[in-house]
C-alpha positions as CSV (number, residue, x, y, z in Angstrom):
1,M,108.1,-128.0,-16.6
2,Q,104.8,-127.7,-17.9
3,D,103.6,-129.4,-14.5
4,S,105.6,-126.4,-12.6
5,I,104.3,-123.6,-15.0
6,S,100.7,-124.4,-14.1
7,R,101.4,-125.4,-10.2
8,K,102.6,-121.2,-10.1
9,L,100.0,-120.1,-12.2
10,V,97.5,-122.0,-9.6
11,L,99.1,-120.5,-7.0
12,A,98.7,-116.9,-8.0
13,F,95.1,-117.4,-8.5
14,I,94.7,-118.8,-4.9
15,E,96.4,-115.8,-3.4
16,V,94.3,-113.4,-5.4
17,H,91.6,-114.8,-4.2
18,I,92.9,-114.9,-0.6
19,L,93.6,-111.3,-1.1
20,Y,90.0,-110.7,-2.6
21,H,87.9,-112.2,0.8
22,A,90.3,-110.8,3.0
23,K,89.0,-107.7,1.4
24,I,85.7,-108.6,1.7
25,H,86.0,-109.8,5.7
26,P,88.1,-111.6,8.1
27,I,89.3,-115.3,6.7
28,Y,90.7,-117.8,8.4
29,G,92.2,-121.1,7.4
30,A,89.5,-123.5,7.3
31,W,87.0,-121.3,5.8
32,M,89.5,-120.7,2.7
33,M,90.2,-124.0,2.2
34,A,86.4,-124.5,1.9
35,E,86.0,-121.4,0.1
36,L,88.7,-122.6,-2.5
37,K,87.3,-126.1,-2.8
38,Q,84.0,-124.7,-4.3
39,H,86.4,-123.2,-6.8
40,G,87.8,-126.7,-7.7
41,Y,91.0,-125.3,-5.5
42,E,92.1,-128.6,-3.6
43,I,94.6,-127.0,-1.0
44,S,96.0,-128.1,2.1
45,A,96.8,-126.3,5.3
46,G,100.4,-127.1,4.7
47,T,100.5,-124.9,1.2
48,L,97.6,-122.2,2.4
49,Y,99.2,-121.3,5.8
50,P,102.5,-120.6,4.5
51,I,101.0,-118.1,2.3
52,F,99.3,-116.6,4.9
53,H,102.7,-116.4,7.2
54,N,104.2,-115.2,4.2
55,F,101.4,-112.3,3.4
56,E,101.6,-110.9,6.6
57,K,105.2,-111.0,6.7
58,T,105.2,-109.0,4.0
59,G,102.0,-106.9,5.1
60,L,99.5,-107.3,2.9
61,L,97.6,-109.4,5.2
62,S,97.3,-108.8,9.4
63,S,96.3,-111.2,12.1
64,E,93.8,-111.5,14.6
65,Q,93.6,-114.1,17.4
66,K,89.7,-114.5,18.5
67,L,88.2,-117.2,21.1
68,V,85.8,-119.3,19.0
69,S,83.9,-122.3,20.7
70,G,86.9,-122.7,23.4
71,K,89.5,-122.5,20.8
72,M,91.9,-119.7,19.4
73,R,91.4,-118.8,15.7
74,K,93.4,-116.6,13.6
75,Y,91.5,-114.3,11.4
76,Y,93.7,-112.5,8.6
77,S,92.4,-109.2,7.5
78,I,93.8,-107.3,4.2
79,T,96.1,-104.0,5.0
80,E,95.7,-101.4,3.0
81,Q,99.3,-102.7,1.4
82,G,97.0,-106.2,0.4
83,I,94.6,-103.8,-1.2
84,S,97.0,-101.9,-3.5
85,C,98.6,-105.1,-4.2
86,L,94.6,-106.8,-5.0
87,E,93.9,-103.6,-7.1
88,S,97.1,-104.2,-9.5
89,A,96.3,-107.6,-10.0
90,K,93.1,-107.3,-10.7
91,E,94.2,-104.8,-13.3
92,K,96.6,-107.1,-15.0
93,I,94.5,-109.9,-15.0
94,A,91.7,-107.9,-17.0
95,E,94.7,-106.7,-19.2
96,L,95.6,-110.1,-20.1
97,S,92.0,-111.6,-20.0
98,K,91.3,-109.2,-22.8
99,E,94.9,-109.9,-24.7
100,I,94.1,-113.8,-24.4
101,E,90.4,-113.8,-25.5
């Protein structure tokens, strides 16, 4: 039970992290995995790409394919709906942080 809750929390942190970076600049999978690793999150493509696809399906991210070094790379950018979601999450995180400290 505790592992299940911990996993859900970590995934939520990862999702907020993805939206945050997609707001700064377009992101792609390998870059995002490396960025998350710097913060101690070991995430596989099998976990990351379903998040990207779900965010795209729900309108939080949009994607664009670009040719990079002879290969197609899919870049994800935040949408207006994604920005609104991120801002709401940031407010709730700040409120919770104040309460639990």
